[in-house]
MIGU-356198 format. One record per atom (N, C-alpha, C, O): atom name; x, y, z; residue number from 1. Coordinates in pm, 1 decimal. Layout:
% MIGU-356198
- atomo	u	v	w	num
- CA	X	Y	Z	NUM
...
% end
This chain:
% MIGU-356198
- atomo	u	v	w	num
- N	3582.9	281.0	-1059.5	1
- CA	3440.8	251.3	-1075.6	1
- C	3410.7	124.1	-998.0	1
- O	3476.2	21.7	-1017.5	1
- N	3314.8	130.7	-912.9	2
- CA	3271.7	14.2	-838.4	2
- C	3147.9	-44.6	-906.8	2
- O	3051.0	26.8	-932.4	2
- N	3151.7	-175.8	-936.5	3
- CA	3037.6	-240.5	-1003.6	3
- C	2968.9	-332.1	-904.3	3
- O	3032.1	-419.0	-844.1	3
- N	2840.6	-312.4	-887.7	4
- CA	2758.9	-393.8	-800.7	4
- C	2660.1	-470.7	-885.9	4
- O	2583.7	-409.7	-960.7	4
- N	2659.3	-603.9	-876.8	5
- CA	2574.9	-688.1	-963.8	5
- C	2482.2	-772.9	-878.4	5
- O	2525.4	-836.8	-782.5	5
- N	2353.1	-772.7	-914.5	6
- CA	2254.3	-855.3	-844.6	6
- C	2171.5	-930.9	-949.6	6
- O	2144.1	-877.7	-1057.1	6
- N	2133.0	-1051.3	-919.1	7
- CA	2043.2	-1127.4	-1004.2	7
- C	1925.8	-1174.6	-920.7	7
- O	1942.6	-1223.2	-808.8	7
- N	1807.4	-1159.5	-976.4	8
- CA	1685.2	-1203.9	-907.4	8
- C	1618.6	-1308.7	-998.8	8
- O	1613.9	-1290.7	-1120.5	8
- N	1569.9	-1412.1	-943.0	9
- CA	1496.4	-1517.1	-1014.3	9
- C	1581.0	-1612.5	-1094.0	9
- O	1527.4	-1704.7	-1155.5	9
- N	1714.9	-1593.5	-1095.4	10
- CA	1802.2	-1690.7	-1155.5	10
- C	1942.0	-1674.2	-1098.5	10
- O	1971.2	-1573.1	-1034.7	10
- N	2028.9	-1772.8	-1120.6	11
- CA	2161.0	-1775.4	-1058.4	11
- C	2257.4	-1679.1	-1128.8	11
- O	2261.8	-1670.5	-1251.5	11
- N	2333.0	-1608.2	-1047.5	12
- CA	2441.4	-1524.0	-1097.5	12
- C	2570.8	-1604.2	-1086.7	12
- O	2635.3	-1607.9	-982.0	12
- N	2606.3	-1667.2	-1196.2	13
- CA	2726.0	-1751.8	-1196.5	13
- C	2852.0	-1665.5	-1205.3	13
- O	2847.0	-1547.5	-1240.0	13
- N	2960.9	-1726.3	-1173.9	14
- CA	3090.7	-1656.2	-1183.0	14
- C	3117.9	-1611.5	-1327.0	14
- O	3166.3	-1500.5	-1349.2	14
- N	3087.6	-1696.2	-1423.5	15
- CA	3115.4	-1660.3	-1564.2	15
- C	3022.5	-1549.0	-1609.2	15
- O	3063.9	-1464.0	-1687.9	15
- N	2898.4	-1546.3	-1562.0	16
- CA	2806.5	-1436.2	-1596.2	16
- C	2854.7	-1305.3	-1534.1	16
- O	2851.1	-1201.0	-1599.5	16
- N	2899.5	-1309.5	-1409.6	17
- CA	2954.4	-1192.2	-1343.2	17
- C	3076.0	-1138.2	-1422.5	17
- O	3085.5	-1017.9	-1447.2	17
- N	3167.0	-1226.5	-1461.4	18
- CA	3281.5	-1185.8	-1539.4	18
- C	3240.9	-1125.2	-1672.0	18
- O	3298.3	-1025.2	-1715.1	18
- N	3141.4	-1185.5	-1737.6	19
- CA	3091.1	-1134.5	-1864.0	19
- C	3039.9	-991.6	-1848.8	19
- O	3070.5	-904.8	-1930.6	19
- N	2962.8	-968.1	-1744.9	20
- CA	2909.3	-834.0	-1720.2	20
- C	3021.9	-734.2	-1697.4	20
- O	3023.7	-627.3	-1758.4	20
- N	3116.1	-768.5	-1609.6	21
- CA	3226.1	-679.0	-1579.8	21
- C	3306.8	-645.2	-1706.2	21
- O	3341.2	-529.2	-1728.8	21
- N	3336.4	-746.4	-1787.9	22
- CA	3411.7	-723.1	-1912.8	22
- C	3333.2	-632.9	-2007.6	22
- O	3388.5	-542.7	-2070.5	22
- N	3202.7	-659.7	-2016.3	23
- CA	3120.9	-580.8	-2108.6	23
- C	3112.5	-435.1	-2065.9	23
- O	3119.1	-345.0	-2149.5	23
- N	3097.9	-411.9	-1935.6	24
- CA	3092.5	-273.6	-1884.8	24
- C	3226.4	-201.9	-1900.5	24
- O	3230.1	-83.6	-1934.3	24
- N	3336.4	-273.4	-1876.0	25
- CA	3465.9	-213.0	-1897.4	25
- C	3487.5	-172.1	-2042.4	25
- O	3545.7	-67.4	-2070.9	25
- N	3440.3	-254.9	-2132.1	26
- CA	3448.6	-225.8	-2276.5	26
- C	3363.0	-104.4	-2311.3	26
- O	3405.5	-17.9	-2387.8	26
- N	3242.5	-98.3	-2255.0	27
- CA	3145.9	7.8	-2289.4	27
- C	3189.9	143.3	-2234.7	27
- O	3184.3	242.9	-2306.8	27
- N	3233.4	149.2	-2109.1	28
- CA	3272.2	279.6	-2054.2	28
- C	3381.1	272.8	-1949.6	28
- O	3380.9	350.3	-1854.0	28
- N	3473.8	180.9	-1967.1	29
- CA	3589.4	171.1	-1878.4	29
- C	3677.6	293.4	-1891.2	29
- O	3748.4	328.1	-1796.7	29
- N	3675.1	358.6	-2003.9	30
- CA	3752.7	480.7	-2027.6	30
- C	3711.3	592.0	-1931.6	30
- O	3788.8	684.9	-1909.2	30
- N	3592.6	585.1	-1875.2	31
- CA	3546.0	687.6	-1781.3	31
- C	3550.5	638.9	-1638.2	31
- O	3483.6	694.0	-1550.7	31
- N	3629.7	535.1	-1614.4	32
- CA	3636.9	470.8	-1484.6	32
- C	3652.5	567.1	-1367.4	32
- O	3581.9	553.8	-1267.5	32
- N	3742.5	662.9	-1377.8	33
- CA	3771.5	753.8	-1267.1	33
- C	3663.3	860.8	-1249.6	33
- O	3663.1	930.5	-1148.1	33
- N	3572.2	875.6	-1344.6	34
- CA	3469.0	977.3	-1335.2	34
- C	3334.7	924.6	-1290.9	34
- O	3240.9	1002.5	-1273.7	34
- N	3322.5	794.1	-1271.9	35
- CA	3198.1	733.3	-1229.6	35
- C	3210.6	683.7	-1087.5	35
- O	3311.8	624.9	-1049.4	35
- N	3106.3	708.0	-1008.9	36
- CA	3108.9	669.4	-871.3	36
- C	3077.3	519.5	-857.8	36
- O	3156.9	443.8	-802.3	36
- N	2963.4	478.5	-907.6	37
- CA	2924.2	339.2	-895.9	37
- C	2834.3	299.2	-1008.8	37
- O	2757.7	380.6	-1060.3	37
- N	2842.9	175.1	-1047.4	38
- CA	2756.4	118.2	-1149.4	38
- C	2685.4	-0.5	-1087.4	38
- O	2750.3	-90.3	-1033.6	38
- N	2555.7	-2.3	-1094.1	39
- CA	2476.6	-112.2	-1042.0	39
- C	2406.9	-184.1	-1157.6	39
- O	2348.8	-121.2	-1246.1	39
- N	2414.1	-316.2	-1154.4	40
- CA	2348.4	-396.2	-1257.6	40
- C	2251.6	-490.9	-1189.1	40
- O	2288.5	-562.6	-1096.0	40
- N	2127.4	-490.7	-1236.0	41
- CA	2028.0	-582.2	-1185.2	41
- C	1979.8	-666.8	-1300.1	41
- O	1944.2	-615.3	-1406.1	41
- N	1978.6	-797.0	-1279.1	42
- CA	1925.1	-891.5	-1376.1	42
- C	1805.0	-957.0	-1317.6	42
- O	1807.6	-1000.1	-1202.3	42
- N	1696.2	-966.0	-1396.3	43
- CA	1578.3	-1029.7	-1343.2	43
- C	1489.5	-1077.8	-1457.2	43
- O	1503.6	-1034.2	-1571.4	43
- N	1397.7	-1168.6	-1424.3	44
- CA	1299.5	-1217.6	-1516.3	44
- C	1176.7	-1131.4	-1512.2	44
- O	1125.1	-1101.3	-1404.6	44
- N	1129.2	-1091.0	-1627.4	45
- CA	999.9	-1026.1	-1635.4	45
- C	901.4	-1133.6	-1672.0	45
- O	891.0	-1171.3	-1788.7	45
- N	829.6	-1183.2	-1575.4	46
- CA	737.8	-1294.4	-1601.4	46
- C	604.3	-1243.1	-1654.7	46
- O	505.8	-1232.0	-1581.8	46
- N	604.5	-1212.5	-1784.1	47
- CA	484.1	-1167.9	-1849.0	47
- C	443.8	-1271.8	-1956.1	47
- O	523.1	-1305.3	-2044.1	47
- N	324.4	-1319.8	-1946.9	48
- CA	279.8	-1425.5	-2035.8	48
- C	275.6	-1381.4	-2182.1	48
- O	293.8	-1464.3	-2271.2	48
- N	252.6	-1255.5	-2208.3	49
- CA	237.8	-1208.1	-2344.8	49
- C	370.4	-1175.0	-2412.3	49
- O	371.4	-1139.5	-2530.2	49
- N	482.1	-1185.7	-2341.2	50
- CA	614.2	-1155.4	-2400.4	50
- C	702.4	-1275.3	-2393.7	50
- O	710.8	-1341.5	-2290.2	50
- N	768.5	-1304.6	-2502.5	51
- CA	867.6	-1412.5	-2503.8	51
- C	997.3	-1364.2	-2441.4	51
- O	1065.7	-1439.6	-2372.3	51
- N	1030.8	-1238.9	-2465.8	52
- CA	1155.2	-1181.7	-2411.4	52
- C	1130.7	-1148.0	-2265.1	52
- O	1045.7	-1065.1	-2232.5	52
- N	1205.7	-1212.9	-2177.9	53
- CA	1178.3	-1188.2	-2038.2	53
- C	1299.3	-1173.0	-1950.1	53
- O	1283.4	-1162.4	-1828.4	53
- N	1419.6	-1171.3	-2004.0	54
- CA	1540.2	-1145.0	-1923.5	54
- C	1571.1	-996.3	-1931.7	54
- O	1594.8	-942.7	-2039.9	54
- N	1570.6	-930.4	-1816.9	55
- CA	1587.8	-787.0	-1815.6	55
- C	1722.3	-752.8	-1748.7	55
- O	1761.4	-813.8	-1649.1	55
- N	1790.6	-654.8	-1805.9	56
- CA	1913.5	-601.5	-1750.8	56
- C	1895.3	-452.1	-1728.8	56
- O	1871.6	-376.5	-1823.0	56
- N	1906.5	-411.5	-1605.6	57
- CA	1894.0	-268.0	-1573.2	57
- C	2030.5	-221.2	-1517.9	57
- O	2085.1	-278.2	-1423.5	57
- N	2081.4	-116.4	-1580.5	58
- CA	2211.4	-59.9	-1540.7	58
- C	2188.3	81.7	-1490.0	58
- O	2130.7	165.5	-1559.4	58
- N	2234.0	106.7	-1369.0	59
- CA	2225.7	241.7	-1306.1	59
- C	2367.4	290.7	-1284.2	59
- O	2448.4	225.0	-1218.7	59
- N	2396.3	408.9	-1340.8	60
- CA	2528.0	468.3	-1330.5	60
- C	2518.2	595.5	-1247.9	60
- O	2442.0	686.1	-1282.0	60
- N	2593.8	603.0	-1141.1	61
- CA	2592.6	721.0	-1053.0	61
- C	2702.9	816.7	-1093.2	61
- O	2820.6	780.8	-1096.2	61
- N	2662.4	941.1	-1124.5	62
- CA	2756.1	1046.3	-1156.5	62
- C	2772.6	1136.9	-1037.3	62
- O	2673.3	1169.9	-972.4	62
- N	2891.4	1178.1	-1006.0	63
- CA	2905.6	1280.6	-900.6	63
- C	2855.0	1415.0	-954.2	63
- O	2902.2	1461.5	-1058.0	63
- N	2761.7	1476.4	-886.4	64
- CA	2712.2	1608.7	-922.6	64
- C	2612.6	1609.4	-1036.9	64
- O	2591.3	1713.3	-1099.4	64
- N	2551.0	1495.5	-1065.6	65
- CA	2452.0	1489.0	-1174.9	65
- C	2351.2	1377.1	-1148.2	65
- O	2370.2	1295.5	-1058.0	65
- N	2246.0	1374.4	-1225.9	66
- CA	2147.6	1269.5	-1212.2	66
- C	2202.6	1134.1	-1256.4	66
- O	2287.1	1125.4	-1345.4	66
- N	2152.8	1029.4	-1192.3	67
- CA	2191.9	896.2	-1232.9	67
- C	2140.0	865.1	-1371.4	67
- O	2037.6	919.4	-1412.9	67
- N	2208.3	779.4	-1443.0	68
- CA	2159.5	727.9	-1570.3	68
- C	2110.7	587.0	-1546.2	68
- O	2178.7	505.0	-1484.5	68
- N	1989.7	560.6	-1596.8	69
- CA	1932.1	424.4	-1583.3	69
- C	1896.2	376.5	-1721.7	69
- O	1820.2	440.5	-1794.4	69
- N	1952.6	262.6	-1756.4	70
- CA	1925.8	199.4	-1888.1	70
- C	1873.9	59.7	-1860.9	70
- O	1924.9	-11.5	-1774.4	70
- N	1770.9	21.3	-1936.7	71
- CA	1710.8	-110.6	-1918.2	71
- C	1687.0	-170.7	-2056.7	71
- O	1646.3	-102.1	-2150.5	71
- N	1713.8	-301.1	-2066.4	72
- CA	1684.4	-374.4	-2189.5	72
- C	1630.6	-510.4	-2153.4	72
- O	1673.8	-569.9	-2054.7	72
- N	1535.4	-561.7	-2232.8	73
- CA	1474.8	-688.2	-2208.5	73
- C	1484.9	-773.5	-2334.5	73
- O	1446.1	-729.6	-2442.8	73
- N	1535.9	-892.8	-2320.9	74
- CA	1553.8	-985.1	-2432.8	74
- C	1531.0	-1126.4	-2384.8	74
- O	1524.6	-1151.2	-2264.4	74
- N	1518.5	-1219.7	-2478.3	75
- CA	1503.0	-1359.7	-2442.0	75
- C	1633.9	-1416.6	-2384.5	75
- O	1630.9	-1503.0	-2296.9	75
- N	1746.0	-1368.7	-2433.2	76
- CA	1877.8	-1413.9	-2390.6	76
- C	1938.4	-1307.1	-2298.3	76
- O	1947.2	-1190.5	-2336.8	76
- N	1979.0	-1344.9	-2180.0	77
- CA	2030.2	-1246.1	-2083.0	77
- C	2157.5	-1180.1	-2135.7	77
- O	2179.4	-1061.8	-2109.3	77
- N	2240.3	-1251.0	-2207.9	78
- CA	2364.6	-1189.7	-2260.3	78
- C	2335.0	-1082.3	-2364.4	78
- O	2404.9	-981.2	-2370.6	78
- N	2233.9	-1103.3	-2444.6	79
- CA	2197.2	-1001.5	-2541.9	79
- C	2143.3	-878.0	-2470.1	79
- O	2174.1	-765.2	-2508.3	79
- N	2061.8	-900.0	-2364.9	80
- CA	2009.4	-788.5	-2285.2	80
- C	2124.2	-710.1	-2223.2	80
- O	2121.8	-587.1	-2220.8	80
- N	2223.7	-780.7	-2173.6	81
- CA	2341.4	-715.9	-2113.8	81
- C	2416.9	-635.0	-2219.3	81
- O	2452.0	-519.5	-2195.2	81
- N	2442.3	-695.3	-2336.5	82
- CA	2513.7	-628.4	-2442.0	82
- C	2442.4	-501.2	-2485.6	82
- O	2505.5	-396.3	-2498.4	82
- N	2312.2	-509.2	-2508.3	83
- CA	2235.8	-393.3	-2559.4	83
- C	2232.6	-284.2	-2451.5	83
- O	2251.8	-166.9	-2483.3	83
- N	2208.7	-320.2	-2324.9	84
- CA	2203.3	-220.7	-2218.7	84
- C	2342.4	-156.1	-2199.2	84
- O	2352.3	-34.8	-2181.1	84
- N	2448.6	-237.2	-2203.1	85
- CA	2583.0	-182.8	-2185.8	85
- C	2620.5	-88.1	-2299.7	85
- O	2683.5	14.8	-2275.7	85
- N	2583.0	-121.0	-2421.9	86
- CA	2610.8	-31.3	-2535.6	86
- C	2540.6	99.1	-2519.4	86
- O	2601.5	204.5	-2537.3	86
- N	2412.8	95.7	-2485.6	87
- CA	2337.0	219.8	-2465.9	87
- C	2391.2	295.3	-2347.0	87
- O	2396.9	418.2	-2351.3	87
- N	2431.2	227.8	-2241.1	88
- CA	2485.7	293.4	-2124.5	88
- C	2619.9	364.0	-2161.3	88
- O	2647.0	474.4	-2114.2	88
- N	2699.6	300.8	-2242.9	89
- CA	2824.9	363.9	-2285.3	89
- C	2800.1	494.9	-2359.0	89
- O	2867.9	594.4	-2333.6	89
- N	2704.7	495.1	-2448.6	90
- CA	2669.7	618.2	-2520.4	90
- C	2613.9	723.9	-2425.5	90
- O	2643.3	842.6	-2439.3	90
- N	2533.8	680.1	-2330.0	91
- CA	2476.7	774.3	-2234.3	91
- C	2581.7	834.3	-2142.5	91
- O	2574.2	952.0	-2107.0	91
- N	2680.0	753.0	-2103.9	92
- CA	2790.3	803.8	-2020.5	92
- C	2869.9	908.0	-2098.5	92
- O	2903.1	1013.7	-2044.7	92
- N	2900.2	879.7	-2222.6	93
- CA	2974.1	977.9	-2304.0	93
- C	2895.9	1106.7	-2316.2	93
- O	2952.2	1215.0	-2299.7	93
- N	2770.4	1097.4	-2344.2	94
- CA	2686.5	1217.0	-2360.5	94
- C	2676.1	1291.8	-2226.3	94
- O	2687.3	1414.3	-2222.6	94
- N	2654.9	1218.3	-2117.6	95
- CA	2642.9	1283.4	-1987.5	95
- C	2772.8	1351.8	-1945.3	95
- O	2768.2	1461.5	-1889.5	95
- N	2886.2	1291.3	-1970.0	96
- CA	3010.8	1353.9	-1933.7	96
- C	3040.4	1477.5	-2020.8	96
- O	3097.1	1575.8	-1973.0	96
- N	3002.3	1471.1	-2145.2	97
- CA	3014.2	1588.6	-2232.2	97
- C	2932.9	1703.9	-2180.9	97
- O	2980.4	1817.3	-2176.3	97
- N	2808.9	1675.4	-2141.8	98
- CA	2720.0	1779.9	-2088.8	98
- C	2775.1	1837.3	-1958.7	98
- O	2770.7	1958.6	-1938.2	98
- N	2825.6	1754.3	-1873.1	99
- CA	2884.6	1801.1	-1745.3	99
- C	3008.2	1887.6	-1774.9	99
- O	3025.8	1992.2	-1712.5	99
- N	3091.1	1846.7	-1866.2	100
- CA	3210.7	1922.6	-1903.5	100
- C	3170.7	2058.8	-1961.1	100
- O	3230.0	2160.9	-1926.3	100
- N	3071.3	2060.2	-2048.1	101
- CA	3025.4	2187.3	-2106.9	101
- C	2969.6	2280.6	-1997.3	101
- O	2995.2	2401.0	-1996.7	101
- N	2895.2	2222.6	-1908.1	102
- CA	2832.5	2301.6	-1801.1	102
- C	2941.1	2361.1	-1709.3	102
- O	2934.2	2478.0	-1671.3	102
- N	3038.6	2280.6	-1675.5	103
- CA	3144.5	2325.1	-1584.4	103
- C	3235.6	2430.8	-1647.6	103
- O	3292.4	2514.5	-1577.6	103
- N	3248.8	2426.1	-1780.6	104
- CA	3335.0	2522.3	-1852.2	104
- C	3255.9	2641.6	-1904.4	104
- O	3310.0	2725.8	-1976.1	104
- N	3127.5	2648.7	-1868.4	105
- CA	3046.3	2763.8	-1909.3	105
- C	3006.6	2763.8	-2054.9	105
- O	2964.2	2867.6	-2105.6	105
- N	3018.0	2653.2	-2124.0	106
- CA	2980.4	2646.2	-2265.7	106
- C	2850.8	2569.0	-2283.5	106
- O	2817.1	2531.8	-2395.9	106
- N	2778.2	2544.1	-2177.5	107
- CA	2652.3	2471.5	-2184.1	107
- C	2551.8	2555.3	-2262.8	107
- O	2525.4	2668.8	-2223.2	107
- N	2496.1	2506.3	-2369.6	108
- CA	2411.2	2587.1	-2461.0	108
- C	2296.3	2661.0	-2389.9	108
- O	2271.6	2778.0	-2419.1	108
- N	2226.1	2594.3	-2297.2	109
- CA	2113.5	2658.9	-2227.8	109
- C	2162.3	2776.1	-2142.5	109
- O	2101.8	2883.3	-2142.2	109
- N	2270.5	2754.5	-2071.4	110
- CA	2321.9	2857.7	-1983.5	110
- C	2372.9	2978.4	-2066.1	110
- O	2351.0	3093.8	-2029.2	110
- N	2439.7	2949.5	-2175.9	111
- CA	2492.2	3056.3	-2260.6	111
- C	2376.2	3136.5	-2322.7	111
- O	2381.0	3259.4	-2325.8	111
- N	2272.7	3067.7	-2371.7	112
- CA	2159.0	3137.3	-2428.5	112
- C	2087.3	3224.3	-2326.1	112
- O	2050.1	3338.1	-2354.4	112
- N	2068.6	3168.1	-2205.2	113
- CA	2000.5	3243.5	-2099.6	113
- C	2079.9	3365.1	-2057.9	113
- O	2022.5	3471.3	-2033.9	113
- N	2211.5	3351.4	-2048.8	114
- CA	2295.5	3459.9	-2005.8	114
- C	2294.4	3569.9	-2113.4	114
- O	2293.1	3688.3	-2079.4	114
- N	2294.8	3533.3	-2240.3	115
- CA	2295.1	3638.2	-2343.0	115
- C	2158.8	3710.6	-2347.1	115
- O	2154.3	3830.3	-2375.4	115
- N	2048.5	3639.7	-2319.4	116
- CA	1919.1	3704.8	-2314.9	116
- C	1909.8	3806.5	-2201.2	116
- O	1857.8	3916.8	-2218.0	116
- N	1962.3	3765.8	-2083.9	117
- CA	1955.5	3856.9	-1968.3	117
- C	2047.2	3977.5	-1986.3	117
- O	2018.0	4086.0	-1936.1	117
- N	2156.2	3958.9	-2057.0	118
- CA	2249.7	4069.5	-2076.6	118
- C	2193.1	4174.7	-2170.9	118
- O	2232.4	4291.1	-2162.9	118
- N	2103.9	4137.6	-2258.0	119
- CA	2045.9	4234.2	-2355.8	119
- C	1926.5	4304.6	-2297.0	119
- O	1882.5	4403.5	-2355.7	119
- N	1871.2	4262.3	-2187.1	120
- CA	1749.7	4325.2	-2129.2	120
- C	1785.3	4423.7	-2021.6	120
- O	1696.7	4485.4	-1962.6	120
% end
């Protein structure tokens, strides 16, 4: 898994980069060989009406499927990273399960459609 990290509007320190990499490895490092690339963007959402303005957007590229994009906004950038990484981990697990089901012919939609066509 290749991790690409960008920060806009604030500095991406070495310790912040390490924190992101550790957090992503914890969240979905188990799927390392099945993911093409993970992109992380950190930026400030400068909105006067919101106190929470540090945003973490994680994009996960799957081979043969749609990308997963998770975004979280919090006052603390580390909390935004934690929450986005946790949600991304669950989404990766769900996405890989769906791909596995589809490839093995047990995908519920495909099975239902096939049985409907066979009876007509």
